[in-house]
C-alpha positions in Angstrom: 2.0 -18.3 -8.7 -0.7 -15.6 -9.6 -0.3 -12.6 -11.8 -0.9 -9.0 -12.9 -1.1 -7.4 -16.4 1.5 -4.8 -17.0 1.6 -2.4 -19.6 4.5 -4.1 -21.5 3.8 -6.5 -25.0 6.9 -8.5 -26.1 7.3 -11.9 -26.5 9.5 -13.6 -23.8 11.3 -17.0 -24.5 11.6 -17.4 -20.6 10.7 -15.4 -17.4 12.6 -12.2 -16.6 13.4 -12.4 -12.7 12.6 -8.9 -11.1 13.0 -9.9 -7.7 13.9 -13.2 -5.9 13.4 -11.9 -2.8 9.9 -10.8 -3.4 9.4 -13.7 -5.9 8.3 -11.4 -8.8 9.0 -12.5 -12.5 7.7 -10.8 -15.9 6.2 -13.6 -18.1 3.9 -13.9 -21.0 0.8 -15.9 -20.2 1.9 -19.5 -21.1 -1.3 -21.8 -20.4 -4.2 -21.5 -22.1 -6.2 -20.4 -19.1 -3.7 -17.5 -18.5 -4.1 -16.4 -22.1 -7.6 -16.5 -22.0 -7.7 -14.3 -18.9 -5.6 -11.9 -20.3 -7.6 -11.7 -23.7 -10.7 -11.1 -21.5 -9.5 -8.5 -20.1 -8.2 -6.9 -23.4 -11.9 -7.5 -24.8 -13.4 -5.7 -21.8 -11.1 -2.7 -22.1 -11.7 -2.7 -26.0 -15.6 -2.8 -25.3 -15.7 -0.3 -22.8 -15.6 2.6 -24.4 -12.8 4.2 -22.1 -10.0 3.0 -24.3 -8.7 3.7 -27.8 -10.8 1.1 -29.7 -8.9 0.4 -32.9 -10.7 -1.7 -35.1 -9.5 -5.5 -35.1 -8.5 -5.6 -38.6 -9.7 -4.1 -42.1 -8.9 -4.3 -45.7 -8.6 -0.3 -45.7 -5.4 1.2 -45.1 -6.0 2.2 -41.7 -4.5 1.8 -38.0 -6.0 -1.8 -36.8 -4.6 -4.1 -34.1 -3.6 -6.1 -36.8 -1.9 -3.9 -38.5 0.1 -2.8 -35.8 1.1 -6.3 -34.7 2.3 -6.4 -38.3 4.5 -3.3 -38.0 5.6 -4.6 -34.7 6.8 -8.3 -36.5 8.7 -6.2 -39.3 10.6 -4.3 -36.8 11.9 -6.9 -34.7 11.8 -10.2 -36.4 15.1 -9.9 -38.0 16.7 -9.1 -34.5 14.9 -11.8 -32.4 14.3 -15.0 -33.6 12.2 -16.1 -30.9 10.1 -13.0 -31.7 10.0 -14.1 -35.2 9.2 -17.7 -34.4 6.2 -16.6 -32.1 4.9 -13.9 -34.8 4.5 -17.1 -37.4 1.8 -18.4 -35.2 -0.5 -15.4 -35.9 -3.8 -16.2 -37.2 -6.2 -13.1 -38.2 -9.3 -14.4 -36.6 -7.6 -14.8 -33.2 -6.0 -11.4 -33.3 -6.8 -10.4 -29.5 -5.9 -14.1 -28.9 -2.6 -13.8 -29.9 -2.0 -10.2 -28.5 -2.9 -11.4 -25.4 -0.4 -14.4 -25.7 2.7 -11.7 -26.0 1.3 -9.4 -23.4 3.5 -9.4 -20.2 2.2 -10.0 -17.2 3.8 -9.6 -13.3 3.9 -13.1 -11.6 3.7 -13.2 -7.9 3.6 -15.8 -5.2 -0.1 -16.2 -3.9 0.9 -18.9 -1.7 -1.3 -21.1 -4.0 -4.6 -19.3 -2.9 -5.7 -18.5 -6.5 -5.5 -22.1 -7.5 -7.5 -23.2 -4.5 -10.1 -20.6 -5.2 -10.4 -21.8 -8.6 -10.8 -25.2 -7.9 -13.2 -24.5 -5.1 -15.5 -22.1 -7.5 -15.3 -25.3 -10.0 -17.0 -27.4 -7.3 -19.2 -25.2 -6.3 -20.6 -24.6 -9.6 -20.9 -28.2 -10.4 -22.7 -28.8 -7.1 -25.2 -25.5 -7.2 -25.7 -22.2 -7.5 -22.8 -19.8 -8.6 -20.9 -18.3 -5.6 -18.2 -15.4 -4.9 -15.4 -15.0 -2.6 -14.5 -11.9 -0.4 -10.7 -11.5 -0.5 -9.3 -9.5 2.9 -6.1 -7.5 3.4 -4.3 -10.6 4.4 -5.4 -12.6 1.8 -2.0 -13.7 0.0 -3.5 -12.7 -3.4 -4.2 -9.3 -2.0 -0.9 -9.1 -0.4 0.6 -10.0 -3.3 -0.6 -7.9 -5.8 0.2 -4.7 -3.3 3.7 -5.8 -3.1 4.0 -6.4 -7.0 2.5 -2.6 -7.7 4.1 -0.9 -5.1 7.8 -2.3 -6.3 6.4 -1.5 -9.8 6.4 2.1 -8.8 9.8 2.1 -7.3 11.4 0.5 -10.2 9.4 2.8 -12.4 10.6 5.9 -10.8 14.4 4.6 -11.2 14.0 3.6 -15.2 12.0 6.4 -16.6 13.2 8.7 -19.3 11.0 11.1 -19.2 12.6 14.0 -17.0 10.5 16.6 -15.9 7.4 15.0 -17.6 7.1 12.0 -15.2 4.3 12.6 -12.9 4.4 8.8 -11.5 3.6 6.3 -14.3 3.6 2.9 -13.6 4.0 -0.2 -15.3 1.4 -2.7 -13.7 -2.5 -3.0 -14.1 -3.9 -3.9 -11.1 -7.2 -3.0 -12.0 -8.7 -4.1 -15.7 -10.8 -1.2 -16.8 -8.7 1.4 -18.5 -7.1 4.5 -16.6 -6.5 7.2 -19.2 -4.6 9.4 -16.8 -1.9 6.7 -16.5 -1.8 5.7 -20.3 -2.5 1.7 -19.0 -5.3 1.0 -21.6 -4.8 -1.5 -24.6 -5.2 1.3 -27.2 -2.4 3.2 -26.0 0.1 0.1 -26.0 -0.9 -0.5 -29.3 -0.5 3.1 -30.4 3.0 2.6 -28.9 3.9 -0.2 -30.9 3.1 1.3 -33.8 5.0 4.5 -33.3 8.1 2.8 -32.0 7.9 0.3 -34.7 7.6 3.2 -37.5 10.4 5.4 -35.6 13.2 2.5 -35.0 16.5 3.2 -36.6 18.2 0.9 -39.0 20.5 0.2 -36.1 17.8 -0.9 -33.8 18.1 2.1 -31.7 14.9 4.4 -30.8 14.7 8.2 -31.7 15.9 9.5 -28.4 12.0 10.2 -27.0 11.2 10.3 -23.2 8.7 7.8 -23.8 10.7 5.1 -25.1 10.9 3.4 -21.4 7.2 2.3 -21.7 8.5 0.0 -24.7 9.9 -3.2 -23.1 12.7 -3.7 -25.7 14.0 -0.4 -24.7 13.0 -0.8 -20.9 14.4 -3.9 -20.6 18.0 -3.0 -19.8 17.2 -0.7 -17.4 14.8 -3.0 -15.7 17.5 -5.5 -15.2 19.9 -2.8 -13.9 17.6 -1.2 -11.3 16.1 -4.4 -10.2 19.5 -5.6 -9.1 20.2 -2.5 -7.3 16.8 -2.6 -5.7 17.4 -6.5 -4.5 20.7 -5.8 -2.7 18.6 -3.5 -0.3 15.8 -6.0 0.0 18.3 -8.6 0.6 19.3 -6.5 3.7 16.1 -6.8 5.3 14.3 -3.4 4.4 11.7 -4.4 2.2 9.1 -2.9 4.3 10.5 0.4 4.1 11.2 0.5 0.2 7.8 -1.1 -0.3 6.4 1.4 2.0 7.7 4.2 -0.3 6.5 2.3 -3.2 2.9 2.4 -1.8 3.6 6.3 -1.1 4.4 6.8 -5.0 1.3 4.6 -5.9 -1.2 6.6 -3.8 0.5 10.1 -5.4 0.0 8.5 -8.8 -3.1 6.7 -8.7 -5.7 8.1 -6.0 -4.2 11.9 -5.3 -5.9 13.7 -7.9 -5.7 17.0 -5.9 -1.9 18.5 -6.6 -1.3 19.8 -3.4 -2.1 16.3 -1.6 0.4 15.1 -4.1 2.9 17.4 -3.0 2.4 16.4 0.6 3.1 12.5 -0.1 6.1 13.1 -2.3 7.9 15.3 0.2 6.8 12.9 2.8 9.1 10.2 1.0 12.2 12.5 1.2 11.7 13.5 4.6 11.2 9.7 5.7 14.8 9.3 3.8 16.7 12.0 5.3 15.4 13.5 8.1 15.0 12.7 12.0 12.9 14.2 14.7 14.6 17.0 16.4 14.9 17.4 20.0 11.5 19.9 20.5 13.3 21.4 23.7 16.1 22.9 21.9 14.7 23.1 18.5 11.7 24.8 16.4 10.5 21.4 15.4 9.1 22.6 11.7 12.3 24.9 11.1 14.7 22.5 12.1 13.3 19.8 9.9 12.9 22.3 7.3 16.4 22.9 7.6 17.4 19.4 7.7 15.3 18.7 4.4 17.2 21.5 2.2 20.7 20.6 3.6 20.5 17.3 3.1 18.4 16.6 -0.2 20.6 19.4 -2.0 23.3 17.3 -1.0 22.0 14.1 -2.0 21.0 15.4 -5.6 24.3 17.1 -6.1 26.0 13.9 -5.5 23.6 12.1 -7.9 24.4 14.6 -11.1 27.2 17.1 -10.1 26.0 19.1 -13.4 23.0 20.5 -11.2 23.6 23.7 -9.5 23.3 22.9 -5.7 22.2 26.5 -5.0 19.3 26.3 -7.4 18.2 23.0 -5.8 18.5 24.3 -2.0 16.4 27.2 -3.2 13.7 25.1 -4.9 13.7 22.7 -1.8 13.0 25.6 0.3 9.9 26.8 -1.6 8.7 22.9 -1.9 8.8 22.9 2.1 7.1 25.8 2.6 4.5 25.1 0.3 4.3 21.8 1.9 4.0 23.5 5.5 1.5 25.4 4.1 -1.0 22.8 2.8 -0.3 20.1 6.1 -1.1 23.4 8.3 -3.8 24.7 6.6 -2.4 28.1 5.5 -4.5 28.4 2.3 -3.8 32.0 2.0 0.0 31.2 2.0 -0.6 28.8 -0.9 -2.9 31.3 -2.8 0.0 33.8 -2.3 2.5 31.5 -3.8 0.2 30.6 -6.8 -0.2 34.4 -8.0 3.5 35.0 -7.5 4.5 32.4 -10.4 4.8 33.9 -14.0 2.2 33.8 -16.2 4.7 35.6 -19.3 4.2 33.9 -22.5 6.9 31.3 -22.7 8.0 31.6 -18.8 4.8 30.6 -17.0 5.2 28.7 -14.0 2.5 26.2 -12.3 2.2 24.8 -9.1 2.5 21.2 -10.7 6.2 22.0 -11.5 6.8 21.5 -8.1 5.6 17.7 -8.4 7.6 17.0 -11.1 10.7 18.4 -9.4 9.7 16.4 -6.5 9.8 13.1 -8.3 13.5 14.3 -9.9 14.7 14.6 -6.2 13.2 11.3 -4.9 14.9 9.3 -7.6 18.1 10.7 -7.2 17.9 10.5 -3.4 16.8 6.9 -3.8 19.4 6.0 -6.2 22.2 7.2 -3.5 20.6 5.1 -0.7 20.4 2.1 -3.0 24.1 2.8 -3.9 25.5 4.0 -0.2 22.7 3.6 2.2 25.2 4.5 5.1 25.9 7.7 3.8 22.2 8.6 3.5 21.5 6.8 7.1 24.9 9.0 8.6 22.9 12.2 7.1 19.5 11.1 8.6 21.2 10.8 11.8 22.4 14.3 11.8 
């Protein structure tokens, strides 16, 4: 198996299976080679100048990698015997190596290709000049990485605790280069550890903060619950559909920097789940899909949380679909008119990006209903 780094840090006594059908596990690096590979990525991030490069250690009273690890140890050692035992192996001169050993990675099945390439590299190195391998899209490594990343965006959407502040954060790191927009850097994770350790209550619970889900001890229960929910649908032969939705979430988060493009991509996820193509001979296609979109999504979001006002949801979805149509059909004046209409009153400011956060909320609700009662959602889609 191969692995990708995640944004989680915590010593695991044994792997945590996320998906049996997709062969995805969360684990720590276990071999010297695996620990070295993660340490190398941490060192590159630390030296890049694009990370929160905390000092490794210091005799002064400042925040360092080492002081953060000590805070982590003091907060969780009493409640987790394996955690305590792991920290007894800490050596100051190997702070980053120790951090690498407790970093959580996502393992996936690469059909043995990474091991074959490693063996080939060592043989070629012994025989002559260094070589490199180019992997195409059909490589088990490339396909495996894409599956893990797409799955992680699905799972992140379902477990996040950020409410209307969520804009697509995932928990896998496909590219070792720090991505500050996604807060995937080594330094950010260390700052999170320091913050959580300082704000842990006596009963072990974290202050109710929206970012608590990016810290593994508090995300674990939701990871397990929601991965079980996803697994049933994956087992029913719908892996391609769910992973495609995950790929759209990933593109919206990682590549679509323009908020209008993100709106079109995210709206398409809801259309995929609930709308069908109307008979163009009987209906205005655009108008018919818009009506389906508003009615079906409103109903499912309301069923997901009946504390929500279904009329407000419907009105919001109407605005979202109008702007989706403006962008998709190049009606830039329509979009500009909408932007001019947004409130600029202090304390009541509105932004185009608010539509994005609402879309994430609606996608999460509809996806949860799809996973819980697929027959209902498919019935709505067909009518």
